[in-house]
N, C-alpha and C positions, 0 to 999 in steps of 0.2 A: 504494500500500500504506499501511497505518497504520504509525506509528512503532514500535509494539511488535510488528509482524508480521515475517516473514522479509524479507530483502533487505539492501540496503546500509546500513550505519550512516551516518546523516547527518553532515555536516561539523561538527566541534566537540565531538562525543561521544567518550569514550574507546573504545579498541578492544575492551575487554571488555564495554562496553555498560552504561549506566545505573548508574554508580557502582561496579561490580564490577571487580576487576582482571582482566586477560586471563588465561584458563586455558590453560596449556601442558601438553600430554600427558594421560595418563590415569593412574588409579591413586590409591591413598591416600597418606597422609603418609609411609609407609615404602617406597613404591614407587620404583624407580630412575628412573622418568619424572617423579616429582613435583618441581615447581619451588617454591622458596620464594616466599612472598607478598612483593611489593615493600613497602618501608618506607612508613609513613603509613597503612596499612590496618589497622585494629584489629578489624574484625569487630563483631559484635553484642555488646553488654555482657551479662554473665551475668544470669540471671533472679534476682530477689529472691525468696527463699522466702516462701510465704504464711504469715501468722501462725497459730500453733497456739492457737486460742481455745477449743478443745473442752473442756479441763479446767475453765477458769474458768466457762464456760457451764454445764457439768454441775454444778459446785458451787452456782451460782445456782439451778438448777432443783431439785436435791435439797434444798437449804436451804429454798426456798419450800414444797415438798411437806411437808417435816418440820414446818414451822411451821403449815401448814394442817391437818394430820391429827394434831394433838397429842393428840386423844382416844384414839388408838390408840398409847398411850405406848411400848410396846416398839419399834414400828416407827418412831415419831417420834424416839426417842433414837438408834437405829442410823442413820437417815437424816440426823439432825442432825450426827452425828460425821462421816459421809461428806461432808456439805456443808462442814464446817469443813476437812477434809483436802483436798478437791478445790479449795476456794477458796484455801487456803494454797499449794498447788502452782501454781494458776493465777496467783496474785499474784506468786510468785517468777519464773515464766516472763515475766510482764509486766515485772518489774524488770530482767530480763536482756535484754529487747527481743525475745524470741521470740513474744510475744503482744501484743495491743493492747487487751485488755479488763480492765485492772486494776480498774476500777470494778465490773464484773460479779463478779469474783472476790471483791472485798471485800464486796459485797452477799451473796454466797454464804456467806461466813464469818459475817456478821451474822445472816442468816436461819437458818443452822445452829445458832448459839448460842441464838437465840430458840427454835428447835424443841427443842433439848436441855433448856433451862430449862422450857419449857412441858410437855414430856414428863415430866420429873422431878417437876414440880408435880402433874401428873395422876396420876403413880404414887403420890406421897405421899397425895394425896386418896383414891385408890381403896383403898390398903392400910390407911389409917387408919380407914376406915368398915366 
C-alpha cells in the first residue's frame, strides 16, 4: 500500500498521522467527547485579508475619464470631484494599511483635479462666447 493509503502507520510517524494530533472521540468543541489539543499544536495561522484596492482604482479610472472628456464640462466636473473623493478615500485606506495602491489613489486625485480644472476652463470658454 502507498503511505497515504489505508493501513498501518509506518514506524516513526505520529499516531495521528502526518503532523496532525491524534483525534479522540467525536463531536465539536462543546461536545462532552471533545478532547483538548495537546500543547505545541497551533494550527493554521489566520488568513491575511486581501487589500481593498477598489476605491483607489475607481478614483484613478474616474479621474482619467474626467480629464479625457473635459469637453463635456458638466460631466467632467462631476467625475473630477468623484475622482478626487475616491482618490482621497483610497489614499487614506493605503495609509492605514488596508490597501496597497497609494500611487493609484494619488494619480486619481491628480487626474480628478486636472479634470475639474479643464472642465471649469471649458465652461468659462463656452459661457463667454
